[in-house]
Structures are given as structure tokens and as C-alpha cells.
N, C-alpha and C positions, 0 to 999 in steps of 0.2 A: 344397402343390400347385404345379404349374408348367404354363404354357401355351407352346406352340411357335410361333415366328414362321414362317409358311408360306413366306416368301421366303428368309430366310437360315438357317433351321434353328436359330436361337437360342432357348433356353428362357427364358421369362419367368415371374416369380412371379405366382401367382393366389391372393391371400389377401384376407380382408375388409379393407376400407378402403384397399386399394392400387389405384392407377390401373393398369388392365390394360395389359400390353405395355410397361411403363416400366422395371421393375427386372429385370435379368438374374438368372437363378437360379444363384447360386454356392453350391455345397454347403457350403463352409466358413462362409459367412455365415449360412445357415439353421441349420446345426448350432450355431453360437454363439448365435444368437437363441433357438432352442428351449431351449437350456440356461439362458439368462438369464431365460426366462419362469418358471422353476421356483424361483428364489430370488435373493437379493441377490448380484450377480455382478460380478467384475472381468474385463473382456474385454481381453486383450492380443493385439494384432494389428499387424504392421508398418505403418508409415506408407504411406498411399496405397492401402490394400487394402479400404477401405470399412467402417471402424468405425462411421461414422454410419449406414450402411445397417443394421447389426446393431441399433443403438438404435431406428431407425425401425420395424423389424419387431416389436420388443418393444412399442413404443408402440402400433402398429396393433392388435396382439393384445389388449393390455390395454383399450384404448378400446372395441374391438368386444365384448369379453367383459363389461366392468363399467361402461362409460360413464365419467363423471367427466372428468378432464383430465390432461394430461401436462405435465411441466416438464423442460426441457433447459437445462443451464447450461454456458457456455463462457467462457473467461477473457478474451476480447477482443471488442470490438464488431464488428469485421469478421467474426470467426468466427461470432458470433451471427446476423448478417445472412445469412451463407452458409448456415447450417443452416436458417434459416427459408425461404429460397428453395428449397432442396432438398425440404423437407417439403411445401411448397405444390405442387411439381411431382409428388411421389410419392404423396400421400394424397388420397383422395376426401373431403376436408373443405373447406368454403368458405374461401377465402383470408383473409377477415376474422376467422375463428376460429383462425387460426394467427398469433399476435401476437408482437411483439418488445418486450421491456422493456430499455431502456438508460437511462442517466442523462439522455438527451435527451428522454425522455418524462416529463412532470411526475408527481409522486406521486399527485395527485388523479386524473389520467387513467388511471394504472396501476390504481388501486383500482377505478375504474369499469369498466375493460375486463376485469379479472381474472375476474369472475363469469361473463361470457359466453364467454370463451375456452375452446377445447378443448385447444390446444397453446400453451404459453408458452415462448419462447426468451429467455434473459436472461443478463446478466452476474451473477456471484455477489454482487457488492457491492450491486446494486440489490435483489435478493431479500432479502439480509440486512437492508438498510434498511427494506424494506416489512414484514418480519417483526417487526423491533424496533418499528416504528411502528404495528403492529397493523392494517395496511392490507389484508393478504391472509390467507387461511385455507388451509393445506395439507391440510385434511381430505379434500377430494375428489380429490386428486392420486393417481392410481393407478400412475404411473410417473415416476421422477425419474432423469435421466441426468446424470452428472458427466463432462463431456468433459475430456480432459487431466487425468485424476484424480490423476496423480502430484503435483499441486500441493496435495493435501489433507494438508499437514503444518503444523506450527507453529500459527500463529494465522490461517491463511487462511480466508476466508469459507465455503468448502466444509464445513469441520468443523462450524460452527454450524448451517448449513442442514441438514446430514445429521441432526444431533441433533434439531432441531426436526421434521424430516420423519418420522423414526421415531416421535417422540412424538405428533405431531398427526394424521397421515394415518390414514384409516379402513382402507385397503388398501395399505400401502406396498410398493413394489418399487424397489430401487436397481440401476442399471447404471453401473459405472465403466468408462471407456474410456481406454486409453493405449497408445502404441507403446513406451513406455519407463517402466514403472511405478516403477522404483527401481534403485539401484545394487547392492543386495543383498537377501537374504530379509527381513532385519529392516525395511528401509525399506518393502518391499512389505506386510509385516504391519502397519506403522504406518498406511499408507494404507487398508488394508482395515478396520482397527479404527476409524479416524476416520470412515469412511463407513458403518459397520455392514454390511460385506460379509462373507459367509461362504462363498462359492464362487469359484473361480478357473478361468477358461477361457483357454487359451493356444493360439495358432496361430503357427508360425514359417514362414519362407520354405522350410524344409526339408520341410514338409508337402506332400504331392503336390497336393492341391487348391489350395493357396496358390501353389505354384511355377508352376502354369499361368498365373498372372496377374502374374508378376514378371519383370523383366529385370535383367541384370547391371549394376551400377553401378561404374565404374572410379574410384578415388580416386588423385589425383596430388598428392603433397606437394612443393611447389615452393619451394626455398630461394633467397633473394636476399641479396646483400651490400649493406650501406648505404654510401653515399659518405662520404668522409672528412669533408666539411663537416657532415653530419648527425651523425657520430660525435663530432665536436668539440663540438657543441651538447649532445649527450647526456652526454659526459664532464664538461663544465663543471657541468652540473646535478647529476650524481652526486657531484662533489667537494663541493658545498654540502651535499648530503644526508649525506655521510660526516662532515662537520664538525659538523652539528647532532646526529648520532648520538653523536659524541664528547662533546658537552655532556651528553647524556642518560646516557652511560656514567659520567661524573663524578658523576652523581646516584645511581648504583647501580641503575638500572632496566633496564640492558641490558649485555651483555658484548660485543656485536658492533657494528661500525660499517660493516657491509656494506650498501651502498645497495640491493642486490637482495634483502634479507631479505623474507620472506613477509609477507602481510597479517596472518596469524595472529600472527606475532612482534610486529608493530606494535601489534596489539590488546592483546597481553600487556603491552607497554610502557605503553600508555595506562592499563591497569588498575592498574599499579604506581604511576603518577603520581597516579591518583585516590586511592590509599591514602595517599600523602604529604599530599594536600590534606585528606583526612578526619582525618588525625592532626595537623592544624594547622601543617604545614610549608610555609612560603610558597614555597620553591623548587619545590614541585609545580606552582604556577601558571606559573612560568617554563618548566618542562619541558613543560607542556601547550601553551604557545605555540610552543615549538620543534617539538613533535610536529605541530601544525597546519601549520606551515611545511613540514615534511617531506612531509606528505600532498599539499600543493600542488605541491611539487617532483616527487614521484613521478608525479603526473598529467601534468606537463609532459614527463617522461622517456617515459612510456608513449605519449603522442601523437607525439613526434618519432620514436620507435623503430618503432611499429607502425602509425601512421596516415599522417600526412603533415606536412610543415613548414607547410603552409597551416593545418591544424588547430591546430598549436602557435601560430601567429600569432594566430588567433582567441582562443585561450585566454589568451595574454599580454594581448591588448586588454581582455578582460573583467577580468583581475586588476588591470590598471592603473586601470580605471574604479572597481573596488571599493575599491582602496586610497585613492582620492581622495575617497571619500564620508566624511561626518562621523562615521559610526559604524564606520569601518573598524577591524578588529582589528590588534594589533601584528604578528601573523604575516603578515597581508596587506601591511602597510606594509614590513616587513622583506624580504618576498619580492621586491617590485618595486624596492627600493632596494639590494639586494645587488649589488655590482659584477659578480660572475660571472654572475648572472642577467641583469643589464642587457646584458652582453656577449653572452649567448646570444640575448637578444631582438634585438640588432643583427644578429647573424649570421643569424637566422631571417628578418629583413626583407630582408637582402641575398641570400639564397638564391634563385636564379632558375632552377634546374634542376628536372626532374621527380623526384619520389620514385620509387625503383625499383618500388614496388608499382603506382603509376599507370601507368608504362610497360608493365609486364607485364600489367596488366589490359587495356589497350588492345590489346596483341598477342594475348592469348587470345580476346578478342571478335572480332578480325579473322579469326582462324583458324576459330572456330566459325561465325560468321555469314557469312563470305565464302568461304573455301576449302572448308569442309565443308558449305556450304549449310544451316546451321542456321537455326532460326526464332526461338527465344526463349532468353534467358539471364537468370538472376537473380544479382545480386551482393549478398552479405550483408556488412554492416559493423557494428561495435559502436557507432560514433560517428555522431551525427546531423550533426555538422560535416563528417565525411568523406563522408557520403551527399550532402550539398549540393555539396561540392567535386567529388566524382566525377561527379555528374550533370552539372554544368557542363562539366567536362573532357571526358567521353565524348560529350556532345552535339555536339561538333565533328565527330565521325566516325560516330555512330550515332543511332538514334531512341531516346532514353532518357527515362525518368521515374523520379522518386523515390517511395518508399513508406515513410512514417514514422508514428509514433504521433500521437495527438491533443494530448497535453499540450505546451504551449509549453516550450521549453528555451532557456537562454541562448544567444544567437547564432544561433538557428534557430527558425523558426515550425513548428508542427505542422500536421497535416492534419485537416480535419473528417471526420466519418464519411461524409458525402456524397462528399467528395473521394476518400476511400479506396475506396468502392464503385465510383465511376466509373473510378478508375485500374485496379482489378482487372478490371472488365468490359472495359475497353479492351485490357488485356493478353491476356485470354482470346480476344478477337475479333481479335487479331493487328494491332491498330492501332499498336503500337510493339514494338521488339525486346528492349530491355533494361530490366529492373526493378532499381533500386538500392534495397535495403531494409535497414532496421534490424531488430531482433529481432521486430518486430510481425508479420512474415510467417512466422515459424518454425513456429508451432504450428498444425497442422491446416488452414490455409487451403487451399481448393481452387484453388491456383494451377495452371494448365495444365501438363502435362508439358513440361519444358524440356530443352534440349540440353546446357546447362552450368549447374552451380551453382558459383559462385566465392565462396569464403570469403576476404574481404580480410585476415582474420587468424584464427588458430585461436581457438576458444572453450574455456574451461577446464572445461566441463561436458559429459560424455558425452551426457546427455539432449538438450541443445540441439544438439549436433553431429548426432545421429541425426535430430532433427526437421528440421534444415536439409537433410540429404542426402535426406530423403524427398520433396523437391520434384522429384526426377528419377528415372528408372528405373521409371516406372509403366507406360507404354504402349510403350516402346522402350528400347533400351540408353541409359544416361545416363552423364554424366561429372561428377565433382566435383574441383575444384582448390582446394587450400588454400595460400595464400601465407604464407611464413614468413621473417621477417627474421632473418638469422643473428646470433648473439651478442646476442639480445634476449630479453625475456620471452615472445616468440612461441614460442621453442623449449621453454620450460617448459610453456606452455599446450598445446603440441603433444603432449608426452608425457603430461600429465595427461589430456587429452581422449582420446588413443589408448588409454591404460590403462583409463580408465573405460568407453569403448565396448566394448573386449574383455571387460571384466568384466561389463558389462550383457548382452552377447550370451551369455556363458557362463551368467549368472544366468537369462536367459530360457529357455535350453535346459534348465537345471536346474529352473526353475520349471515347465516343461511336464512334466518327469518327476516333479516333487514336488508336483503340484497336490493330491493326496490328503493328503500330509503337512501342507501349509499349511492346508488346510481343516480338518484334524484339530486343528491348533494353534489356529486361530481358534475352532473349536467348544469346545476346552478352555478358552480364555480366556472365552468367553461363559458356560460353565457355572460357572467360578470366580466371575465377576461375579454371576451369579444366586445362587450359594451364599452369597457375601458379603452380598448384599442381604437374603437370608433370615435370616442370622445377625444382621444389624443390626436387622431387624424383630423377631426374637425378643428381643434385648436391650432394644429399645424397650418391648416388652410387659412385660418383667420390671421395668423401671424404673417403668412406670406403676403396676404392682402395689404398688410401695413407697410410693406415695401421698405424704403430706406430707414424709416423711423425705428422699425423693429431691429434691423441690423445694427443701427447705432446703439440701441439699448443693450443689445447683446455685447457689443464691444465695450461699453462702459461698465457693465456688470462683471465682465471677466476679471479673474484675479490677475495681478501683475506677475510677470515672470519671476521665478525665484532667483535670489542672488546667487552668484557663482560661489561655490562652496569654499574655494580657497582665496577668494578676493583678488585674484590675479587678472589684470587687464589683458594679459596676453592669452588667457585661456579662451578657446573657441566656445561660443554659445550656440543657441538654436539658430541664430541668424546666419551662422556660417554654413548651415545646410541649405540655405535658401537659393543659392546660386544667383545668377543675374538674368535679367530679361533679354539682354542683347547677345547672349551666348558667349560671353567672355570666358577665357579658358580657366582651368582649375588653379593655376598658379596665381592669377590675378585675384581670384576669390580668396585664396589663402592669405594674400598679402594685405587685403583690405581690413582696416580696423574700424571703419565707419559703422555706426549702428544701422540696423535694418530700417529702410524707409517705412513710412506709415502704411503704405499699401501692402508691403510684404507682411507686416504684423497683422493686418486685417486678414490677409490671405491665410495666415497661420491659424487664426481663430476659426475661419470658415472651414478650413480643411479638417481641423480637429473635430468639428461638429459633424462631419460627414457630408461630402459634396455629392448629391445624387447624380451629377453628370461626370464625376471623376471616373477614370479608367480603373480596372482592377489592378491591384498591386500584389507583389509577391514578397513574403518574408520567409527567409530560411532560418530555421531554428536547429540548434544542436539537439541530438537525441537525448542527451542528459538533462536538458532543460524541461522535460515533460513533467517532472515532479512539481514544478511551480504552477502548472496549468495555464501559463501565459499563452503558450502556443495554441492550446486547446481553445481558450477564449477568443483568440484572434481568428481561429478557423471558422468561428460561427458568425463573424461579422460580414456584412454585405461588402463585396468589392475587395475582400482580402483573401488571397490564396496562400496557404502555408505549405512549406516543404520541410521535411525532416532529413537531416544528414548528420553524419558524425563529423563535425567540423574540427579541423586541425587548429584553426584560429578563430577566436570569438565564440560567443554564445548565440548571437543573431547576426545575420548579414542582411543589410537593408538596401544595398546598391553595390556598384563596383568599387566604391570608395569608403563606404561606411560599414564598419564592423563594431558590434557592441559586446562589451564584457559586462555581465550583470553580477553584482555582488550585494548580498544582504548586508545590512549594517553589522550583524553578528559575525558574518564571514570576514568582512573587512577588518574588524577589530581583532578577531582571532589571528588574522595574518600578522598584525602588529605585535601581538602578545607572544606569538610563537616563533619569532625571528624567521618566518617563512617568506622567501622571496618569490614564491610561485605566482602571486598576483602580478607582481611587476614583470616577471617573465612573460606572462600571458599578455599583458598590455604592450610590452615591448614587441612581441610577435605580431600583434595587431597593427602596431605603428609601422612595422617594417613592410607590411603587405597591403595596408589600406591607408589612403590619404587622410581619412577622417575617423580615427579611432574614438570610440565613446565608452566611458565607464558610467554605468548607472548604479548609484548607491540606493538601495531600496530599504525603507523602514525609517523609524523614528529613533531618537535617543543616541545619535552619533557621539555626542560628548558626555552622555550620562550613563550608558549601559555598562561600561566596563571601567575598571580603575586604570584608565590610560590618560596620561597627561595630554591636555588639549594641544600642546605644541607638537607632540608626536603625531597626532591626527592631522594637524595642519601641515606638518612636514611631508606626510605621505601624500596628502591631496596635492600639495605643491609639486612634488616629484612627478605625480601622474600627469599634471598639466604642463610643467616646464620641461622636465627631462624627456617625456614621451609625447608631448603635444596632444594629449588626450583631453577631450571635453568631459568634465565630471559633472553629471546631472543627478539630482536627487529626486526620488519619488517616495510617496508614503506607503504604497502597497503594490501588490501585483496588478491590480486593476489600473492604477495610474501608470505603472510601467508599460502595460499593454497599450494604453492610450498614447504614451510617448513614442513607443516603437512605431505605431501606425502613423503618427504625425510626421516623424522623420522619414519613414518609407514613402509616404505620399509626396512629400516635398521633393525627395530625390527622384522618384520614378514618374510622378505626374508632372510636376513643375519643370524639372530639369531633364526629363526624358532619359534618365539614366537606367541602365539595365542592372539586374541583380547578377553579380558574378562572384562565385566562391573561389577564392584562391588562397595561396599561402600554405605554409606548413610550419609546424613547431620547430623552433631553432634547435639545432643539436647542441648538446652540452660540450663545453671545452673539456680538455683532459683534466684540468684542476677541478672543475665542477663534478666530473664523473668520479674522481678520486674522493672528493668530499662526500658524494652520495653513497659510495660503497662503505666508507668508514662510518658515516652517520647511521647507516642501517644496521650495523653490528650492535646487537643488544640495545638498539634504539638510543644511542648516545646523543643523537641530535647534531645539527649542523655546526653549532658553536664549538662544542667539544671536539667534533671531527676536525675542524680547521686547526684547533690547538694541537691536537695529536699529530697532524700532518706537518705542521710547522716545526714541531719538536723532533720527530723521527725522520722526516724527509720523504717518506714513501709509504704506500699502503702496505707493502710487504714488511717493512720495518715495524709498523704498528701491529701487524698481525703476529709477528714473531716475538714481540717484546713480552717479558714476564711481568707479573703483577707489580713488583717493586718499581720497575722502570716506568710502567704506565702511571703510577701514582706520583711520579716526579712532574707530571704535566699539570698545569694549573687547571682546576676544575674537575680533576679525576681523583676520586677518593677510593676507599676500600670497596664500596659496593659496586661502583662502575667498573673498576679494574677487575673485580671478581667476575662480573657479568661478561666482560669482554673475553676473558680467558675461558669461561665456560662455553661460550658460543664458538670460539675459534678452535678449541682443543677437544670439546666434548664429542663423544661418539654419536653418530647419527642414528636415531631410532624413530622412524616414522610412526610407530605405534604408540609412542609416548603420549601422555595426556597433554592437551593443548592448554 
């Protein structure tokens, strides 16, 4: 239904829950919305033409029809805030029932607000965390929107949320939205499968209804020549890259010494070097160091070619500071000490001219805002350093503000969510002319239609290029300019981006014509999955009919339990978690060295496979473990409830007596190499507060990955078992770790009827440990040197007041370390100094 504005003749939508006279009636939007109400749908619509409105119309229909609540997910916090503001304006729902969930809202507050909310706008990571932590229930969600759904690939949070939504919701309906869903049909199919979508609706600018609301966007590819001084810096760095590649060529891991080789080729070289290391060839470590140096050099080349000499200077400053730290890698130290790199640094410091991109940017802004009477310009750049430098430079002539992400980055501070909101609001209101932005403003943000979108450099992805261009040409003719530095990687990115854009436009046109074929393929995939599930169920039923014979076969085919990693008979194994049938107390369990009887071993196999009659178990995971996705995978399992907490002790708590510290093999070996006792402190804390501390070592290559003597590794393992009484168990990967956690938790909670209890706190450091910590943090001298300094001088105060000559009397303290300490202790505090 539509209502007509008596004054202007504009038709407005008149539907349940919509604010009267607010949404213009655009037939292509209502057509897409009506189709999306009928099934799980991917909506493809060019940027700036109201995909959000389509989702809102579906949400209003579902809430009016069924009640419940709606969930809308967007990849960035500014985009979430923007959607929330639009929904509050357009829906006849109290503002406090349309809520925003981001990381700035505490988990407890989110859990409390969820039940009363009717529309929740959120970043996917927050919803993922709340699902894993069992803080929210998707049961009443009648509509879930995945904005910028082309991100639903790989391990992105959208995939997990979609799986949980289809599983948990009473009346699920999914709408995926994107202007650029994928580079080809296969990519689009992957997105659809990951989100559980079975219908595709496409509108292009060629459609008559859509064409009424679009304007032509002119794209100007502007080529620039770099000055000789910049080319000399670039060439000097490339010479070093070629030399390092020659070293790698001698190792047989590459046939090319071309400094401009692709990142894919460099990744292949790294994989070959890893093979050398895995085969025990020490030259692999030298090659890895050279590879790391090449990556630093390539970043420097990229900055001087495509960004600015100022960005390169900032990068050099950071590398110098990193090389002076006590834990600096050989690659970092070689990088700053290489004579040709030092010469490049000197030339960068002496360069006092404008980079040609800076000069051209200023000229284009003057034309647009001055001669052509334009009002707004957006400048996109890949580098936050460049955004800082450009903002400062352009502010001399124009009213300019930057727009960057929240996370802090070396050399530049981020923006808070409030700062981002205020900046966009000011730009919409015309309070300034030029917005200099990193990629954070690319996707979906309702930036007001602008007169010029300037790409400071080409981007090598067609999706991102399309998103950027969508900031103009909405309400009037727009212009896009892309700056390209000749004879640089800008040219390669230009061709990659242009080819991808053309390919995506072709695919979108094909997609519109092949909607039925794609839907049929999705339908075939769904039927195949259902058929496979049915066959599996039939097989399960047949196996159950076999009775004892099948169970015996399972037991015979199961792999034997892995040997204890340190070979100590006193180390507890899985049998220690079995408890006893007669309810004997904990002390008797701990004292028993007898192996588990056969019935207990069979019970372990049966439980690991999943007992349909088993009660639900709970696993508490530390918030910081979410990166591993173990807790996420556990949360999807039947009969497992996960809870997230910030644990003071352990990474996982499986009962009142079992806490688990999880360490990757790399982390474990890094601990040994760095003289860092934190792992032993963590296990010690677990042993003090839990009767059964467990250490899980995850990954392969314990004795091969690093140049660590096997006896050092055995000594560490023995210490964990003998000194701390910890069970040390090894797993191959995160999947096996999750399986092991579930097995232990089921035996504790199902078999022994133990409850999950989180207790304990990290032990406080002794005075000596605190003193060592203070001194070791000064100029990053490290724990060994800190103890030597304190032994020599007797107190922190004496260390801090000692002059350089006195410091050098201490074993292990040379000129560089003594100078760093004096600089840190006596240097004047300047918070504005470069990091």
C-alpha cells in the first residue's frame, strides 16, 4: 500500500509498523522486500539504492505478523549505529526497543537488554560471543539480516551465526544484502550456502525502476610520474630485496629474484622454507629471517611508491625503535643496519618536496570545491599514516577531517565510536568539506552524496572499488578519480581492480538472468545434504541393530591413547579424571596409580562418541580463547552449554577440580626461548586452586619446530608434571582439543556428578618479582638483565639513578642497553613524539 503526499505528489509507503509519510514508495524496493518475505533471500542491489530499506520492510512485516524480535548484523560499528538511527526514524517502535550491541556494551548489559528488545543492531563478533557464552537465545528472532553479506566466507562470524540461527530460531527468515556478492557464480553460491539462503533477487542499474534513481558516475584514471628522488629511494630498497631473494634462490626455494614478485609467490617461498625447517635443515631458519626482511623492505617500497615519503619516514622510525628493543629479531636489526636502507632513510629525511599525489589531490579539491562550486569530497587511502599526513596537509587550504577505525595502530591513534559518529554527523550537516578516510567508510555507510570520490591509490579488489564508488552518483551526477603512480604496483592494482569490476558487473548481469539456475543448484545442494543425512541415519540404525558386535568393533578400531609426553609414571592421565563407581573421595582417586579398568576405558570411548542419553554439560571458557574458535565449535554440539567469563585461572574450567591451560606448540616453545616464566605461573595458579590442573599442548612438531634442545623441552614438560602435578596432554589441532575438552567435561559432570565451579585468582607477585618486572620493562631490557642489574645495584632506585658507565659494569649490559636505559629514565616526557 502507498499514500500520496498532497503537496508534492510523492507516494509514500503505508504498511504496518512504518511511520506514515516517511519512506518513499519505490517499486523495486517493495518488489525485493515482498520476495524476501517468502524465503531466505540474497538481495543484490547497487550501492546507494536502499538495500537497508528492503531489509526494514521485511523486518516490519515479520514483526507485525509474528511478533518476536529482529536481528540485523553489519560489519562495522559506525554502520550498526547508522542502521539503528534509520530504523528508529522509520519504525513505529519505541526507540529504547531498537538497541545497539557493540563491544562497548558490556556482556551483562547485553544479556539484560536482549529479552526486552524488538530490534537488535549488532556487529557479528558481539553476537558470536554472546551465543558462545550462552547469553542470548535466537529462538524468538523472526528475521535476521546479514548486511554486506559477501563477507560470509572462510571463518567469518556470519557463518557461525547463520548456522546457529537456522538451528535455534522458531521461525527463521534470512535476508542477505550486498551490492557486490562475489566475483563469480561459485563465490555467490558459497555465500548463499554459508547463510542458508535458497533464493536470489537481483536488481541492476539497467532495470527501469532502478534507473530512475541513479545518475551517471564518471571515472577518471589519473597517471602520475614519481620524481627522481623518490625513484632512487625505491630502487635502493628493491636492490636489497633482489639480493635477499638471491640468498633464497641459493636455498632452492625460488627461481626468481624479481623484487616485484607477487605476494602469492612470496607465500609459496615461505611454505618451502617451513618444509626445510620441518625436515630439520637449519638453513630454513636463515631463510625465514631473510624472508621476514624482504617483507619489511616491500612494505617500505609500497609506502614510498604509492603513499608518500612522509609515510615512509614514519615507517622507518618505527622500524628503528623496534630494532633497538631487547627482543628485536635479526631481520629487524639487519633491516635498519643495511647500508642501502640507511641511505634510503637519509634520502627520505632530506626529501622536502611534495609527493605528486599530494599535489594532485590538492589541485583536484580546488577544482571541485572552488571552480565547480562543489560541497563535499571524500578521499580514500589505504594507509592510516597517509590519512594523518593528508589531513594535516589539506587543512592548510580546506576544511578537512579524518575518518579512521577504532583500533590503535603504530604511529597513529584510532577514533572512538563517538568520534566517528560525530564526524559523520558533521559531514552530513555540511560543517566541513573534505573527509579523508581509510577503508572504514567503504562499506554501506550513509555518507551524504558527494561531488568527488578520490582514490589516493587503486585497491586490488573489485568489491572494495565498487563500494567506494558508491559514495557518489546517488542524487546527482558524480565523479571518481583514481590516482596511479606510473611504474609502480599501483598499475598492477589498477588492472586487477578494473578486471574484477568488469567481471563482477558481468556476473551480476548473468546472475540476474540465472537466478533460477542458481536457486535450482542451491535446492539440489540442500536435497543432497538431506539425502546424505538420511543415509547416515539409516546406517546409524543398522549399526545399532548389530548390538554388542558393533560396539566391540568400535573399541578395536579406536586409536590407542597417546603416550605421556614426559614419560613420567607419576603424571596423571585421562584415567585420573574417571573417578570411581563407589563414590570414593578425591584423595583416594589422586593416590591410586592403578590403570583404568576395561569398563572405564570403554566408557571413555562411548562418551567421546556422544551418548544420546547423557545429560547436558557446561564448559566455561576464557573470553580470550575466542580467537581459537574452540568454544564456538563446542557451543554447536548437542548437550554442550558454553559460558564465557574472564577467567583469572585457566583457559577452560570443566568442573570444580579441573582447569585447563591450553598452549599451542609455538607458544610453548616461545616460552622456553624467551626465558618467560608466565606459563609456569599460570599452571602454578591452576594447581593452587584446582585439584586436577591440565595442560593441553596443541599442534605438531614439538621437537622440530624450533632450535630448542630436546632436553630443554623434556625438562619443561617434567616440571609441569612433577613440580605442579599437571596432566600434560597433546592434541593435533583445535578440533581434537575441543573433543578432548568435551570428553573430560562429560566424565567429570556426567559420570562423577561434579559441578562446574570457577574459583581462584592469579597469585600476586612477590616484592622481588615486582622489582624485576619494573626494571625489565625499562627500555625492554628483559628479565635476565633485570635480575643482573638488581643483583649488582641492590634496588630499583639504584638502577634508575646509575649513570651509563656504572650500568655497563653489569654483565650483559653494553653501550646500547646502557644508553637506552638512560634515555628512558632521564628523557623528557613528550606524548606527541612519534611511536
